[in-house]
LUMFIMAR-377136 format. One line per 10 residues: their letters; for each residue x, y, z of N, C-alpha, C, O. Coordinates in steps of 0.05 Angstrom, whole numbers, plus 5000, padded with zeros to 4 digits. Atoms other than C-alpha are relative to their C-alpha. Last residue first. Layout:
! residues N
A> X/Y/Z/X/Y/Z/X/Y/Z/X/Y/Z | ...
//
This chain:
! residues 315
XXXXXXXXXX> 4983/5023/4993/8329/4193/6443/4980/4991/5027/4986/4971/5040 | 5008/4995/4976/8286/4246/6405/5011/4967/5015/5002/4946/5009 | 5032/5011/4985/8307/4246/6335/5006/4988/5027/5026/4975/5032 | 5026/4978/4989/8364/4282/6301/4980/4995/5011/4965/5014/5014 | 5023/4996/5022/8388/4227/6257/4982/5024/5014/4960/5032/5009 | 4985/4997/5025/8457/4214/6284/4981/5020/4993/4987/5043/4987 | 4989/4977/4991/8426/4227/6364/5016/5005/4967/5027/5027/4963 | 5032/4986/5006/8369/4169/6339/5023/5035/5003/5014/5055/4992 | 5008/5003/5016/8432/4117/6322/4978/5036/4989/4973/5049/4969 | 4996/4987/5022/8472/4132/6371/4987/5008/4975/4992/5029/4964
XXXXXXXXXX> 4985/4970/4997/8427/4132/6425/5016/5002/4981/5010/5022/4968 | 5032/4985/5003/8390/4062/6394/5015/5030/5008/5018/5044/4988 | 5007/4992/5024/8465/4039/6392/4981/5012/4986/4982/5023/4964 | 4987/4985/5014/8481/4041/6456/4992/5015/4975/4988/5038/4969 | 5008/4980/4999/8420/4016/6479/5015/5029/4994/5009/5053/4993 | 5033/4992/5024/8417/3955/6436/5009/5036/5012/5014/5053/4996 | 4989/5004/5037/8494/3938/6462/4980/5018/4992/4984/5039/4979 | 4979/4971/5000/8469/3948/6540/5008/5013/4969/5006/5036/4960 | 5021/4976/4993/8409/3899/6527/5015/5024/4994/5009/5043/4979 | 5025/4991/5041/8460/3852/6473/4989/5021/5014/4992/5042/5002
XXXXXXXXXX> 5026/5016/5007/8507/3854/6541/4983/5006/4976/4978/5028/4964 | 5022/5002/4978/8574/3900/6546/4979/4982/4989/4982/4977/4965 | 5002/4991/4985/8640/3902/6505/4972/4993/5031/4975/4984/5054 | 4990/5019/4978/8632/3853/6464/5011/5016/5015/5032/5004/5022 | 5021/5023/4981/8585/3892/6415/5020/4982/5012/5016/4960/5001 | 4983/5014/4989/8634/3962/6406/4981/4972/5014/4977/4968/5038 | 5010/5016/4970/8590/4006/6369/5015/4974/5001/5016/4959/4982 | 4984/5020/4988/8623/4059/6318/4987/4985/5026/4987/4996/5048 | 4995/5007/4964/8585/4108/6281/5012/4975/5001/5013/4960/4982 | 4996/4969/4982/8597/4154/6213/5002/4990/5025/5017/5001/5041
XXXXXXXXXX> 5036/4984/4992/8624/4091/6174/4999/5021/5014/5020/5032/5022 | 5010/4985/5015/8689/4092/6144/4980/5011/5014/4973/5034/5019 | 4995/4976/4974/8726/4050/6201/4988/5024/4979/4996/5046/4988 | 5021/4991/4988/8695/3992/6156/4995/5028/5016/4975/5040/5023 | 5029/4983/5032/8739/4006/6095/4978/5001/5026/4963/5021/5028 | 4991/4969/5011/8804/4003/6143/4981/5019/4985/4978/5042/4978 | 4995/4984/4983/8781/3943/6185/4999/5031/4986/4986/5050/4994 | 5032/4993/5000/8764/3899/6129/5007/5032/5011/5006/5053/4998 | 5008/4999/5025/8834/3862/6119/4982/5029/4988/4985/5043/4968 | 4980/4982/5002/8856/3868/6196/4986/5006/4970/4973/5027/4970
XXXXXXXXXX> 5003/4987/4987/8788/3824/6199/5011/5035/4999/4998/5056/4999 | 5026/4984/5022/8800/3788/6138/4990/5023/5027/4979/5044/5017 | 4984/4991/5020/8869/3767/6184/4979/5012/4974/4987/5028/4957 | 4988/4983/4991/8840/3752/6250/5003/5024/4967/4996/5047/4962 | 5011/4982/5002/8791/3706/6209/5010/5032/5018/4996/5052/5018 | 5014/5000/5024/8845/3663/6182/4978/5032/5010/4982/5054/5001 | 4974/4978/5021/8890/3666/6241/4982/5011/4982/4978/5035/4983 | 4996/4979/4988/8827/3639/6282/5012/5023/4988/5005/5046/4985 | 5022/4979/4998/8811/3592/6231/4994/5020/5016/4973/5033/5012 | 4999/4982/4992/8875/3558/6226/4980/5023/5013/4984/5043/5027
XXXXXXXXXX> 4988/5011/4972/8861/3491/6212/5006/5020/5018/5007/5016/5042 | 4962/4995/4997/8828/3517/6149/5003/4983/5036/4987/4974/5052 | 4976/5007/5007/8770/3492/6115/5021/4994/5012/5036/4974/5010 | 5009/5018/5001/8706/3523/6150/5028/4971/4989/5030/4949/5001 | 4977/5012/4984/8736/3589/6153/5001/4973/5006/5021/4965/5018 | 4985/5013/5017/8702/3624/6097/5017/4982/5025/5040/4976/5018 | 4998/4982/5021/8640/3602/6126/5012/5031/5005/5000/5048/5018 | 4972/4994/4988/8642/3569/6200/5008/5009/4974/5033/5012/4974 | 4982/4987/5007/8569/3568/6210/5018/5010/4994/5020/5034/5000 | 4995/5021/5024/8528/3531/6254/5009/4998/4975/5007/4977/4962
XXXXXXXXXX> 5020/4990/5029/8498/3599/6279/4999/4974/4985/4984/4968/4967 | 5029/5007/4992/8536/3587/6346/4974/4996/4978/4951/4989/4983 | 5008/5023/4979/8600/3582/6319/4965/4986/5004/4951/4967/4998 | 5010/5011/5020/8588/3649/6278/5000/4961/5008/4982/4946/5001 | 5022/5001/5007/8578/3673/6352/4997/4987/4963/4975/4980/4955 | 5024/5013/4985/8636/3637/6380/4977/5004/4989/4963/4984/4984 | 4991/5035/5015/8684/3658/6319/4988/4987/5020/4986/4963/5013 | 5003/5009/5025/8665/3733/6323/4996/4971/4998/4979/4962/4983 | 5034/4995/4994/8664/3734/6404/4993/4995/4968/4977/4977/4964 | 5017/5014/4982/8737/3713/6398/4973/5002/4992/4965/4987/4975
XXXXXXXXXX> 4996/5016/5023/8761/3768/6331/4982/4964/5021/4965/4950/5010 | 4979/5015/4992/8730/3817/6384/4996/4977/4985/4975/4965/4984 | 4995/5038/4984/8669/3846/6356/5026/4996/5008/5039/5013/4995 | 4976/5014/4979/8655/3912/6327/4990/4978/5015/4968/4971/5026 | 4993/5017/4974/8587/3936/6293/5029/4988/4998/5033/4974/4978 | 4980/5020/5006/8606/4000/6244/4987/4981/5031/4989/4990/5054 | 4992/5011/4980/8544/4041/6232/5010/4970/5000/5000/4949/4991 | 4983/5028/5000/8530/4067/6167/5009/5000/5027/5022/5020/5032 | 4979/4994/4977/8484/4126/6158/5001/4980/4996/4984/4967/4984 | 4999/5009/4977/8458/4103/6089/5016/5018/5020/5035/5032/5014
XXXXXXXXXX> 5029/5005/5003/8454/4131/6012/4990/4994/5026/4966/4999/5029 | 5019/4974/5007/8521/4156/6008/4978/5005/5010/4971/5026/5020 | 4994/4970/4986/8561/4112/6044/4983/5020/4993/4974/5037/5009 | 5014/5004/4972/8517/4053/6020/5016/5019/5014/5004/5026/5034 | 5029/4987/5000/8537/4083/5949/4997/4995/5034/4997/5014/5048 | 4998/4966/4997/8614/4087/5967/4975/5004/4998/4967/5025/5009 | 5005/4985/4963/8605/4011/5992/4999/5027/5000/4993/5040/5020 | 5017/5000/4978/8586/3985/5929/4997/5010/5022/4978/5017/5035 | 5022/4994/5024/8639/4021/5879/4961/4996/5027/4945/5012/5037 | 4998/4976/5002/8689/3996/5929/4987/5022/4992/4990/5044/5003
XXXXXXXXXX> 5011/4991/5020/8673/3922/5931/4998/5036/5004/4977/5045/5012 | 4973/5008/5032/8711/3890/5974/4990/5020/4977/5006/5030/4961 | 4991/4973/5007/8663/3932/6033/5021/4983/4973/5034/4997/4957 | 5014/4978/5020/8603/3887/6020/5032/5020/4996/5036/5034/4976 | 4982/5000/5025/8648/3830/6052/4987/5023/4972/4994/5026/4949 | 4963/4987/4990/8612/3826/6116/5018/5011/4979/5034/5029/4985 | 4988/5028/4999/8536/3823/6082/5030/5010/5008/5041/5030/5001 | 4988/5009/5026/8496/3882/6098/5022/4978/5004/5032/4972/5026 | 4979/5016/4992/8438/3890/6152/5013/4993/4978/5000/4981/4961 | 4993/5017/5035/8394/3948/6118/5031/4981/5024/5051/4991/5034
XXXXXXXXXX> 4981/5010/4979/8347/3988/6176/5015/4981/4981/5000/4967/4968 | 4999/5030/4983/8299/4025/6140/5029/4998/5016/5045/5015/5025 | 4993/5005/4974/8272/4097/6113/5000/4961/5003/4982/4944/5000 | 4989/4976/4979/8272/4110/6048/5008/5017/5017/5020/5039/5018 | 5000/4988/4972/8266/4044/6026/5010/5024/5004/5033/5027/5012 | 5028/5006/4986/8245/4023/5954/5001/5009/5025/4980/5020/5032 | 5021/4987/5002/8304/4060/5919/4973/4994/5003/4955/5007/4993 | 5008/4964/5004/8354/4047/5967/4974/5008/4988/4956/5019/5001 | 5008/4998/4971/8337/3961/5980/5003/5038/4995/4982/5050/4996 | 5034/5004/5003/8338/3964/5898/4997/5002/5025/4976/5016/5027
XXXXXXXXXX> 5015/4982/5013/8409/3993/5895/4967/4991/5007/4950/5008/5012 | 4998/4985/4986/8430/3945/5952/4992/5024/4985/4981/5041/4998 | 5020/5003/4985/8401/3883/5907/5004/5024/5029/4987/5023/5047 | 5040/5004/5015/8430/3893/5851/4990/5014/5018/4982/5037/5017 | 5001/4964/5004/8505/3916/5890/4966/5004/4991/4949/5021/4997 | 4990/4993/4977/8497/3845/5921/4995/5027/4996/4980/5041/5011 | 5032/5001/4991/8470/3811/5853/5016/5016/5029/5038/5006/5025 | 5021/4994/5011/8542/3837/5824/4969/5007/5009/4957/5029/5008 | 4987/4975/4995/8592/3821/5879/4975/5022/4982/4965/5043/4990 | 5003/4984/4977/8568/3750/5874/4994/5031/5002/4971/5038/5007
XXXXXXXXXX> 5032/5004/5004/8575/3744/5795/4984/5011/5029/4968/5030/5031 | 5006/4976/5006/8643/3771/5813/4969/5000/4995/4954/5018/4998 | 4999/4975/4990/8654/3720/5870/4989/5024/4980/4975/5041/4991 | 4980/4981/4988/8632/3665/5827/4997/5023/5013/4977/5038/5009 | 4988/4970/5025/8577/3636/5785/5032/5005/5016/5051/4999/5001 | 5015/4999/5032/8563/3566/5810/5004/5013/4986/5010/5008/4963 | 4990/5036/5018/8603/3554/5876/4988/5013/4976/5002/5032/4970 | 4974/5001/5000/8597/3629/5907/5013/4982/4980/5031/4984/4964 | 4990/4980/5026/8522/3634/5877/5029/5000/5008/5041/5005/4987 | 5005/5004/5042/8508/3564/5904/5016/5022/4990/5036/5019/4977
XXXXXXXXXX> 4977/5019/5003/8541/3595/5983/4996/4991/4965/5010/4999/4946 | 4974/4992/5010/8493/3652/5970/5029/4977/4999/5048/4977/4983 | 4976/4990/4974/8440/3616/5970/5021/5013/4991/5033/5010/4969 | 4983/5024/4995/8390/3601/5896/5024/5022/5028/5033/5045/5027 | 4999/5031/5001/8358/3642/5858/5000/4974/5016/4988/4952/5012 | 4987/5037/5013/8397/3686/5840/4991/4985/5000/4998/4965/4988 | 4989/4996/5032/8358/3754/5854/5013/4988/5000/5029/5006/5001 | 5026/5003/5024/8320/3723/5917/5006/5016/4976/4987/5018/4961 | 5011/5025/5000/8389/3700/5948/4975/5001/4980/4971/4986/4961 | 4980/5010/5023/8414/3777/5940/4991/4969/4993/4988/4966/4969
XXXXXXXXXX> 5010/4990/5027/8356/3798/5978/5012/4991/4977/5002/4987/4955 | 5026/5003/4997/8364/3753/6034/4991/5007/4972/4979/4994/4956 | 4993/5026/5000/8438/3772/6042/4978/4975/4986/4985/4954/4975 | 4991/5002/5039/8409/3849/6044/5022/4969/4985/5033/4972/4964 | 4981/5019/4992/8368/3830/6111/5022/4994/4965/5026/4977/4948 | 4991/5011/5024/8330/3885/6112/5029/4997/4999/5049/5010/5002 | 4967/5014/4998/8294/3913/6168/5005/4987/4974/4986/4979/4960 | 4997/5029/5003/8226/3959/6151/5033/4989/5007/5053/5004/5003 | 4982/5005/5027/8221/4020/6195/4997/4972/4990/4992/4954/5005 | 5021/5000/5013/8186/4037/6268/5005/5004/4971/4997/5025/4962
XXXXXXXXXX> 5004/4984/5009/8254/4068/6297/4967/5003/4981/4959/5023/4969 | 4997/4990/4987/8254/4013/6349/4987/5022/4986/4964/5029/4993 | 5019/5015/4983/8226/3950/6308/5001/5035/5020/4979/5044/5026 | 5017/4990/5027/8285/3978/6259/4975/4996/5022/4975/5019/5031 | 5003/4966/5004/8331/3982/6314/4980/5008/4980/4973/5031/4974 | 5012/4983/4988/8314/3908/6341/5002/5039/5002/4993/5055/5017 | 5027/5002/4977/8315/3874/6286/4999/5025/5021/4988/5046/5016 | 5018/4991/5013/8383/3907/6269/4964/5000/4998/4948/5019/4999 | 4998/4961/4993/8416/3891/6330/4975/5013/4974/4954/5026/4979 | 5018/4998/4972/8394/3817/6320/4995/5025/5006/4973/5036/5012
XXXXXXXXXX> 5028/4999/4991/8415/3818/6251/4990/5005/5028/4972/5021/5032 | 5014/4982/5018/8479/3859/6248/4967/4995/5000/4949/5011/5004 | 5025/4993/4988/8506/3821/6308/4974/5022/4985/4954/5034/4994 | 5000/4965/4977/8579/3829/6300/4975/4996/5006/4972/5003/5029 | 5000/5002/4969/8579/3752/6285/5002/5022/5001/5010/5025/5024 | 5023/5016/4987/8594/3761/6209/5004/5007/5031/5021/5022/5040 | 4997/5023/5001/8641/3823/6199/4974/4983/5004/4953/4994/5011 | 4985/5017/4985/8621/3892/6198/4999/4970/4994/4981/4961/4980 | 4974/5007/5006/8568/3939/6174/5021/4989/5016/5022/4998/5039 | 4981/5006/4986/8499/3963/6197/5032/4983/4980/5026/4972/4959
XXXXXXXXXX> 4983/5029/5017/8464/4004/6148/5012/4992/5017/5026/5011/5025 | 4987/5005/4981/8410/4064/6170/5008/4974/4990/4992/4958/4978 | 4992/5017/5004/8371/4102/6116/5017/4980/5019/5034/4982/5002 | 5027/5010/4984/8336/4161/6151/5011/4969/4995/5007/4953/5013 | 5010/5019/5014/8405/4195/6127/4984/4980/5011/4996/4965/5026 | 5024/5006/4981/8429/4245/6179/4984/4992/4976/4966/5008/4969 | 5008/4987/4970/8480/4284/6136/4971/4987/5011/4950/4997/5005 | 5014/4970/4989/8497/4264/6072/4992/4983/5022/4988/4960/5026 | 5013/5013/4979/8561/4224/6051/4983/5013/5020/4991/5023/5041 | 4996/4980/4986/8593/4247/5987/4987/4977/5027/4988/4953/5027
XXXXXXXXXX> 4980/5003/4984/8606/4189/5931/5003/5012/5032/5019/5001/5048 | 4985/5003/4968/8555/4181/5908/5015/5002/5010/5014/4988/5031 | 5000/5030/4990/8550/4179/5834/4999/4992/5031/5010/4971/5039 | 5020/5005/5000/8526/4252/5817/4993/4961/5013/4974/4949/5021 | 5014/5020/5016/8586/4264/5784/4982/4988/5000/4976/4974/4981 | 4997/4985/5021/8608/4330/5822/4977/4982/4971/4959/4989/4956 | 5027/4975/5006/8579/4304/5888/4996/5007/4968/4974/5009/4956 | 5016/5010/4993/8627/4236/5880/4974/5018/4997/4953/5012/4985 | 4999/5010/5030/8687/4276/5859/4974/4990/5001/4961/5003/4984 | 5006/4982/5017/8681/4312/5921/4990/4996/4972/4974/5009/4958
XXXXXXXXXX> 5030/4991/4994/8666/4255/5967/4997/5027/4979/4975/5034/4972 | 5021/5022/5009/8727/4223/5938/4971/5011/5008/4951/5004/4995 | 5002/5004/5034/8776/4286/5940/4979/4980/4993/4967/4985/4972 | 5014/4973/5020/8758/4302/6009/4997/4991/4971/4977/4988/4957 | 5020/5004/5000/8774/4225/6028/4990/5020/4992/4973/5016/4974 | 5021/5025/5017/8835/4225/6002/4969/5006/4994/4957/5010/4973 | 5007/4997/5023/8851/4285/6033/4990/4986/4982/4971/4992/4967 | 5012/4977/4999/8842/4248/6104/4997/5016/4974/4973/5014/4967 | 5020/5015/5003/8881/4188/6080/4975/5026/4999/4961/5032/4979 | 5005/5015/4978/8940/4227/6065/4973/4987/4994/4964/4986/4971
XXXXXXXXXX> 5011/4984/4993/8967/4252/5988/4991/4979/5035/4997/4955/5037 | 4984/5002/4976/9029/4212/5969/4980/5018/5017/4990/5028/5037 | 4971/5015/4978/8999/4207/5903/5010/5016/5023/5012/5041/5019 | 5013/5023/4970/8937/4244/5888/5028/4987/5018/5037/4987/5041 | 5012/4979/4979/8953/4299/5837/5002/4988/5031/5007/4998/5054 | 4985/4983/4989/8998/4250/5802/4991/5016/5015/5006/5022/5033 | 4988/5020/4987/8933/4198/5795/5026/5016/5012/5028/5015/5037 | 5018/5006/4971/8899/4258/5772/5018/4980/5015/5028/4989/5036 | 5003/4976/4977/8944/4277/5713/4984/4994/5029/4993/5006/5048 | 4966/5002/4998/8965/4202/5690/4996/5029/5024/5002/5031/5048
XXXXXXXXXX> 5008/5015/4978/8875/4200/5684/5034/4997/5013/5035/4986/5034 | 5024/4995/4978/8874/4259/5643/5004/4982/5020/5003/4992/5042 | 4985/4980/4991/8935/4237/5596/4990/5009/5026/5004/5011/5046 | 5000/4966/5014/8892/4184/5579/5019/5010/5016/5027/4997/5036 | 5022/4994/5025/8883/4101/5594/5002/5025/4984/4997/5025/4960 | 4982/4993/5028/8943/4099/5645/4988/4999/4978/5003/5001/4958 | 5000/4969/4995/8891/4106/5708/5021/5006/4982/5028/5029/4980 | 5021/4979/5016/8864/4037/5684/5004/5031/5000/4990/5046/4987 | 5030/4998/4986/8925/3999/5701/4974/5021/4993/4978/5041/4981 | 5015/5002/5004/8985/3979/5652/4963/5001/5011/4942/4992/5002
XXXXXXXXXX> 5004/5019/5002/9050/3945/5676/4960/5010/4983/4947/4991/4975 | 4991/5013/5016/9080/4007/5675/4985/4973/4990/4984/4971/4966 | 4996/4978/5022/9038/4057/5704/5005/4977/4976/4992/4973/4955 | 5030/5006/5014/9020/4003/5760/4998/5008/4966/4986/4996/4948 | 4993/5021/5019/9105/4001/5768/4962/4992/4982/4955/4980/4962 | 5011/5012/4989/9093/4076/5779/5001/4963/4994/4996/4957/4970 | 5029/4991/5003/9138/4124/5739/4991/4975/5015/5009/4959/5017 | 5012/4978/4973/9205/4143/5748/4972/5000/4996/4959/5021/4995 | 5026/4976/5017/9225/4113/5681/4997/5016/5015/5000/5039/5008 | 4986/4978/5017/9289/4074/5720/4987/5025/4974/4997/5042/4960
XXXXXXXXXX> 4982/4973/4983/9244/4061/5772/5017/5013/4985/5021/5037/4985 | 5023/4975/4990/9193/4027/5729/5016/5021/5014/5012/5045/5014 | 5002/4992/5031/9252/3990/5693/4987/5018/5009/4994/5041/5003 | 4972/4984/5009/9280/3962/5769/4995/5020/4963/5014/5030/4952 | 5006/4973/4966/9204/3944/5788/5026/5018/4988/5024/5041/4978 | 5029/4977/5006/9195/3915/5714/5002/5023/5025/4995/5046/5028 | 4992/4977/5013/9261/3871/5734/4983/5022/4983/4994/5039/4970 | 4983/4983/4990/9232/3845/5790/5021/5028/4988/5030/5050/4996 | 5023/4968/4989/9164/3829/5766/5028/5018/5011/5028/5042/5016 | 5006/5005/4968/9215/3775/5727/4989/5021/5013/5000/5043/5007
XXXXXXXXXX> 4984/4988/4978/9219/3782/5652/4987/5004/5026/4964/5013/5030 | 5025/4994/4974/9172/3739/5601/5012/5009/5028/5005/4997/5048 | 4984/5017/4982/9210/3730/5532/4979/5012/5032/4961/5028/5035 | 4993/5030/4999/9193/3776/5471/5015/4989/5025/5039/4995/5028 | 5021/5025/4985/9150/3828/5478/5008/4971/4993/4995/4950/4989 | 5013/5015/5027/9191/3876/5429/4978/4978/5018/4960/4967/5006 | 5013/4982/5008/9202/3930/5492/4992/4987/4973/4977/5000/4959 | 5021/4993/4986/9221/3866/5536/4988/5025/4981/4963/5024/4985 | 5015/5027/4995/9271/3836/5489/4970/5012/5014/4948/5008/5002 | 5003/4995/5025/9305/3908/5483/4974/4979/5002/4951/4987/5003
XXXXXXXXXX> 5022/4982/4996/9313/3916/5565/4988/4996/4965/4966/5006/4964 | 5024/5014/4981/9339/3843/5563/4977/5027/4993/4954/5026/4985 | 5017/5021/5021/9380/3864/5501/4984/4999/5027/4966/5015/5023 | 5011/4979/5012/9406/3940/5547/4984/4970/4974/4967/4977/4957 | 4983/4995/5022/9434/3896/5602/4975/5012/4982/4951/5011/4989 | 5012/5025/5019/9388/3910/5663/5019/5006/4973/5023/5029/4965 | 4976/5026/4987/9417/3963/5731/4985/4961/4978/4980/4938/4987 | 5009/5027/4989/9357/3999/5709/5008/4984/5010/4997/4964/5021 | 5014/4997/4973/9393/4063/5709/4993/4981/5008/5000/4974/5031 | 4972/5000/4980/9442/4026/5650/4988/5013/5033/4999/5006/5054
XXXXXXXXXX> 4989/5025/4992/9384/3998/5612/5018/5005/5024/5021/4991/5044 | 5018/5003/4976/9341/4067/5616/5019/4973/5010/5021/4967/5034 | 4997/4981/4978/9406/4104/5583/4975/4981/5017/4978/4982/5041 | 4978/5004/4995/9422/4049/5533/4993/5016/5029/5000/5006/5050 | 5004/5036/4981/9346/4050/5515/5031/5001/5015/5026/4998/5039 | 4991/5018/5023/9350/4120/5506/4999/4984/5006/4999/4980/5030 | 4981/5021/4994/9312/4166/5552/5009/4984/4976/4994/4983/4956 | 4980/4992/5010/9263/4230/5528/5031/4981/5007/5053/4991/5002 | 4983/4987/4978/9213/4215/5589/5026/5014/4981/5041/5029/4992 | 5011/4973/4989/9162/4211/5539/5017/5014/5020/5017/5038/5028
XXXXXXXXXX> 5000/4976/5027/9201/4168/5491/4994/5021/5021/5007/5042/5023 | 4977/4991/5014/9217/4118/5546/4999/5028/4986/5014/5048/4990 | 4984/4988/4981/9145/4121/5570/5034/5008/4996/5042/5031/4998 | 5011/4981/4999/9123/4098/5510/4996/5021/5013/4988/5043/5005 | 4995/4980/5025/9171/4050/5492/4987/5030/5006/4998/5051/4999 | 4969/4987/5003/9159/4020/5558/5009/5016/4978/5019/5038/4983 | 5009/4981/4981/9084/4021/5546/5027/5016/5010/5033/5040/5013 | 5005/4974/5008/9097/3989/5481/4996/5023/5018/4993/5047/5011 | 4970/4993/5018/9135/3929/5511/4992/5025/4989/5010/5041/4989 | 4985/4984/4980/9076/3929/5561/5030/5006/4983/5048/5022/4989
XXXXXXXXXX> 5013/4978/4994/9023/3914/5504/5035/5012/5021/5049/5032/5014 | 5005/4968/5021/9067/3872/5464/4990/5014/5012/4999/5035/5005 | 4974/4991/5015/9077/3824/5523/5001/5020/4989/5008/5041/4999 | 5002/4988/4980/8995/3826/5544/5028/5019/4996/5031/5043/4994 | 5015/4969/5000/8982/3816/5475/5013/5008/5021/5027/5028/5016 | 5023/5014/4993/9028/3735/5471/4993/5038/5004/5013/5052/5006 | 5002/4974/4973/9065/3738/5424/4988/5000/5009/4968/4991/4998 | 4990/5007/4987/9046/3674/5375/5009/5024/5025/4999/5022/5047 | 5026/4986/4985/9012/3714/5325/4999/4985/5022/4977/4985/5033 | 5021/5022/4995/9070/3723/5285/4984/5007/5023/4982/5028/5036
XXXXXXXXXX> 5016/4992/5025/9108/3794/5256/4984/4961/5005/4976/4949/4985 | 5017/4971/4994/9148/3796/5323/4978/4999/4974/4959/5015/4977 | 5010/5005/4978/9176/3724/5321/4977/5022/5006/4955/5020/5017 | 5028/5019/5004/9187/3723/5251/4992/5002/5020/4967/5001/5017 | 4989/5029/4996/9247/3778/5268/4963/4992/4997/4943/5005/5002 | 5013/5010/4964/9230/3855/5253/5000/4968/4985/4997/4961/4962 | 5027/5013/5015/9275/3896/5199/4995/4978/5029/5009/4973/5049 | 5008/4990/5026/9325/3951/5200/4975/4974/4993/4959/4973/4974 | 5011/4973/5003/9369/3920/5255/4984/5005/4972/4992/4992/4953 | 4979/4997/5014/9355/3846/5273/4997/5024/4989/4974/5031/4983
XXXXXXXXXX> 5019/4999/5014/9306/3845/5346/5026/5010/4977/5043/5025/4986 | 5015/4978/5013/9350/3833/5403/4995/4992/4966/5006/4975/4953 | 4985/4990/5030/9356/3764/5423/4992/5020/4998/4967/5022/5001 | 5005/4962/5018/9334/3730/5481/5010/5004/4986/5028/4988/4979 | 4967/4988/5008/9325/3656/5491/4994/5025/4996/4974/5034/4985 | 4990/5005/5023/9252/3635/5527/5026/5017/4995/5033/5035/5009 | 5014/5031/5010/9224/3642/5593/5019/4985/4982/5033/4966/4988 | 5019/5008/5031/9260/3695/5618/5005/4970/4997/5021/4952/5001 | 5016/5038/5010/9293/3711/5685/4987/5003/4977/4975/5024/4975 | 5003/5007/5032/9344/3768/5709/4984/4975/4998/4990/4953/5008
XXXXX> 5026/5000/5005/9352/3765/5785/4983/5001/4980/4959/4995/4982 | 5009/5032/4994/9424/3743/5775/4972/5007/4998/4963/4999/4977 | 5008/5009/5017/9447/3818/5755/4979/4972/4998/4960/4971/4983 | 4980/5020/5024/9464/3847/5811/4973/4989/4979/4949/4989/4980 | 5012/5027/4997/9429/3907/5839/5024/4978/4981/5040/4981/4963
//
């Protein structure tokens, strides 16, 4: 690999032998770069490789590698990718994600690498059952949750289904606004996405505690938080309401709401991108109904039948 991909933001210099440079002792060194260098040295020691051997395997100069290890300079992501390859570790392990925090984490991750989706799902469910954190999916849970992108018909169909089952209908977005004391848009604008996700999880937890049986319409982005989505899967019979991108867009426009596509000149492409990004999570729902394939009455009939059969109720 050509050496021209190397990039640093400040001059490179190998620390003097037998003594640390003033830069190393100073407080101006970036803590992330220092920690990154420590991980590189630790990984190199774990592999039993010399700095020269790693530099050769990574196709970078020994000087660049030394600066990386001492937290001097800001190497490019391509250099990090080369170094991680030389050290036979994932780039995440080199950068320092949560799975690098202990040997147990590293061993667990090693066991799960390159496993297929079906195996990973079984592991997730088993871990949830072991820890009691709701990783499993309970069969025939009378609490029904509708998931899907905005415009799929969750509110309309959810109210009809709740009336049919004789249970409360919970619009989780309204519960979130109640907790925050302002609208969803204001939560996002004033406090940011992280605060919104906290309100979302709190609203879901309360709904689960209060309602042993209910139909819950969830916000389209709930699947973006894996922990919250795991709780939903564990405590509800989940139904993915699907619709074509065209129908999603038409329904959202009809509601007078273009979020989050309002400022985009390529709204349809944005919507398709959101659908594509979330489809793998939505597909983990136990049931699936296409709301674009037929009229509302027929769609509700399919939903009613699927849910009642799934709950072991009379159809």
